[in-house]
C-alpha positions as CSV (number, residue, x, y, z in Angstrom):
1,M,-0.2,0.2,0.1
2,D,1.1,3.6,-0.7
3,T,2.7,4.9,2.1
4,A,1.1,8.3,1.6
5,I,-2.4,7.0,1.6
6,D,-1.4,4.9,5.1
7,T,-0.8,8.5,6.4
8,I,-4.2,9.8,5.3
9,I,-5.9,6.6,6.6
10,A,-4.1,6.7,10.2
11,G,-4.9,10.6,10.6
12,P,-2.1,12.9,12.7
13,P,0.1,11.3,14.8
14,S,-1.5,11.0,18.4
15,E,0.1,13.2,21.5
16,R,2.3,12.1,23.5
17,M,3.4,12.0,27.5
18,L,6.0,14.6,28.0
19,S,7.9,15.3,31.7
20,L,9.7,18.5,31.7
21,E,11.5,20.9,34.4
22,V,10.5,23.9,33.8
23,N,11.4,26.7,36.4
24,G,13.0,24.1,39.3
25,R,9.6,21.9,38.9
26,R,8.7,18.9,37.2
27,R,5.7,18.9,35.0
28,A,4.0,16.2,33.0
29,C,2.2,17.2,30.0
30,T,0.8,15.9,26.8
31,A,1.8,17.3,23.5
32,A,2.0,16.4,19.3
33,P,5.2,15.2,18.4
34,A,5.8,18.1,16.1
35,A,5.2,20.8,19.4
36,T,7.5,23.2,19.9
37,L,8.7,24.4,23.2
38,L,7.3,27.6,22.8
39,D,3.6,26.0,22.0
40,V,4.1,23.4,25.3
41,L,5.0,26.6,27.4
42,R,2.3,28.8,26.4
43,E,-0.8,26.7,25.0
44,T,-0.2,23.8,27.7
45,L,1.4,24.8,30.8
46,G,0.1,28.5,30.6
47,L,3.7,30.1,30.8
48,T,2.9,32.9,28.5
49,G,5.9,35.0,29.5
50,S,7.8,33.9,26.5
51,K,6.5,35.5,23.6
52,R,5.5,34.4,20.3
53,G,7.1,36.5,17.5
54,C,8.2,35.7,14.0
55,E,8.3,31.6,14.9
56,L,11.3,31.5,12.5
57,G,13.9,32.3,15.0
58,E,14.8,36.0,14.1
59,C,13.4,38.1,16.6
60,G,14.4,36.2,19.5
61,C,11.1,37.2,21.8
62,C,10.7,33.4,22.6
63,A,13.9,33.2,24.6
64,V,14.5,30.9,27.5
65,L,17.2,29.3,29.2
66,V,17.8,25.6,28.9
67,D,20.4,24.2,31.0
68,G,21.9,27.6,31.4
69,W,21.9,28.7,27.9
70,P,19.4,31.1,25.7
71,M,17.4,29.2,23.4
72,L,15.0,30.0,20.7
73,S,11.7,28.1,22.1
74,C,9.8,28.4,19.2
75,L,12.5,26.1,17.2
76,L,13.2,23.5,19.7
77,P,10.9,20.4,19.4
78,A,9.5,20.2,23.3
79,A,10.0,16.3,23.0
80,D,13.6,16.8,22.7
81,L,14.1,18.6,26.2
82,E,12.7,16.0,28.9
83,H,16.3,15.9,30.3
84,A,17.0,19.5,30.2
85,A,16.4,22.3,32.7
86,I,14.2,24.7,31.2
87,T,14.0,28.6,32.8
88,T,11.1,30.7,31.6
89,I,10.9,34.8,32.3
90,E,8.4,33.1,35.1
91,G,11.3,31.4,36.9
92,I,13.8,34.2,37.1
93,G,14.1,36.0,40.3
94,A,13.0,34.4,44.0
95,D,10.8,34.6,46.6
96,G,8.9,37.4,44.9
97,V,12.0,39.3,44.4
98,L,13.1,40.4,41.2
99,H,16.4,39.8,39.5
100,R,18.3,42.6,39.6
101,L,18.3,42.9,35.8
102,Q,14.4,43.1,36.0
103,Q,14.4,46.3,38.4
104,A,17.2,48.0,36.4
105,M,15.1,47.7,33.6
106,I,11.8,49.3,35.5
107,D,14.2,51.8,37.3
108,H,15.4,52.9,33.8
109,G,12.1,53.0,32.1
110,A,13.3,50.4,29.5
111,I,9.9,48.5,29.8
112,Q,7.5,49.9,26.8
113,C,5.1,47.7,25.4
114,G,6.8,44.4,27.1
115,Y,6.9,42.3,24.5
116,C,10.9,42.0,23.8
117,T,11.6,42.4,28.0
118,P,11.3,38.6,28.8
119,A,13.5,37.8,26.2
120,M,16.0,40.5,27.2
121,V,16.0,39.4,30.5
122,I,16.5,35.9,29.8
123,N,19.6,36.9,27.6
124,G,20.9,39.2,30.3
125,V,20.6,36.7,33.0
126,H,22.9,34.5,31.1
127,L,25.3,37.3,30.1
128,F,25.6,38.4,34.0
129,A,25.9,34.7,35.0
130,H,29.0,34.1,32.8
131,D,30.3,37.9,33.3
132,A,29.3,39.9,36.2
133,Q,30.9,43.1,34.5
134,P,30.6,42.9,30.9
135,D,31.8,45.5,28.6
136,E,29.9,47.6,26.4
137,A,30.4,45.4,23.1
138,A,29.3,42.1,25.2
139,I,26.3,44.3,26.2
140,R,25.2,45.3,22.9
141,Q,25.8,41.7,21.5
142,C,23.4,40.5,24.3
143,V,20.7,43.1,23.9
144,A,20.7,42.9,19.8
145,A,19.9,39.1,20.1
146,T,16.3,40.5,20.6
147,T,14.2,42.9,18.6
148,C,12.4,45.6,20.2
149,R,9.5,46.8,18.3
150,C,9.5,49.9,20.5
151,T,13.3,51.0,19.7
152,G,13.5,51.3,23.3
153,Y,17.3,50.5,23.1
154,L,18.9,53.2,25.0
155,A,16.8,52.6,27.9
156,I,17.4,48.9,27.8
157,L,21.1,49.4,27.3
158,R,21.2,51.7,30.3
159,S,19.9,49.1,32.4
160,F,22.3,46.6,31.5
161,R,25.3,48.9,31.9
162,A,23.4,49.7,35.5
163,V,23.8,46.0,36.6
164,A,27.4,45.8,35.0
165,G,28.6,48.7,37.2
166,H,28.5,51.3,34.4
167,A,25.7,53.1,35.7
168,G,26.1,56.7,34.2
169,E,28.6,55.7,31.4
170,E,27.8,56.3,28.0
171,P,29.6,54.0,25.2
172,Q,32.7,55.6,23.5
């Protein structure tokens, strides 16, 4: 029998059980085999902080940490991440206290529409975890990983500089 016909007769693949570690907690859910991590986070687990932007991996708005590294959740098959530690914006900060970058973004007016903010914070958390005082080039590279549609880059850069200990300094 023709495999194309078999596929049509069999219908879509059924969902499978997943067990994902998200924000330090093991979460069980079901997902289609082709479901992206972004789909599972937003639609199944109700974690809507990671934004659905271009869905092509270009805008960066869907960034999450996977084993401590920023990754684009719109490109990651959820089924491949059962042994990974996933951190979303909802998992940043502790005991109701904002991460210092989140607070700096508030203090410096870096949150406009807020669409890019979660990914900016995710990327910044990674940056500061690996370099407590990054230079201007590292800060700019980090910020450039996410598109800000409001073009609020100056306030965002000021926030990052403040956390890096370069508050008040302008780039040369």
